[in-house]
N, C-alpha and C positions, 0 to 999 in steps of 0.2 A: 373088847377083845381080850383084855387082861384077865377078867373074870372066867372067861371061857378056857384060856390057857391055864389057869389055876386049877380048874376042874379036871383037865385032862393031862397035865404035866405029871409024869411019874414021881418026881421029887418035890412037887408043890411049887411054892412061891419063887424059889430062885430060878429054876428053868423057865417058869412062866414069865418072870420079869426079864430074863435074857431074851426069850422069844418076842416079848412085847417090844423090847429096845430094837431088835433087828427089824421087826415090822415098821417100827417108827422111822428108822433110817430108810427103808424101802419106800415108805409113803412119802418121804421128803426128797426123793431122788431128783426131782425137778430142780432143786437147789444146786445139784452138781452141774447142770448146764451153764451156770454162771462162773464156775470155776476154770481158771486159765490153765492149771497144770494138775498132774496126778498127785505130787506131794501136797499141795494145797487141798485137793479134793480129799485126801485121807485125813487131813486134820479137820476138815469140815465134817466128814463122815463120823470122826471120833467125838466131836462136840455134840453132834445130833444124838449119837448113841448114848452118850453120858447124860444128855437131857432127857432121853427116853427112860433111862434108868432112874433118874432122880424123880421125874414126874410119875413114873409108874409106881416107884416106892411110896411116894407121897399118897397116890391114890389107894394103895393097899392099906396103908396106915389109917388114913382118914375115912376110907370107905365111900369117897365121893370124888367126883372130877371137878367140882366147882372151883377149888384153888388152883388146880391144874389149868383149866380153861382160862381163868383170870391172868395167871402168870404168862401163859402162852399169848394171850391178847396183848398184854402190857409189852412182852418182848416184840411182837409184830409192830406195835405202835412205835417203839424206840428204834427198831430197824428201819421203819419207813422214814425217819428223820434224816437218814444218811443216803447219799448218792453213791452207790457201789459200782457204777459203771466206769 
């Protein structure tokens, strides 16, 4: 999706990266069902948005999603070690 946004974004990579990060937050909306309050939800959304920016920028720089997928998988493994309920 990032490559498609880069092709059609009027200012290139910055707008594409921001759009990608917003879509990344939207994709992870199911995370917000676990959040007990709005202020905490905003913090979670901010962290997800920043992760989308970082991983999107890394994909732009490297031209591949291999490192992005590896980091995301490791993040999920670490998160699964905790009981968040």
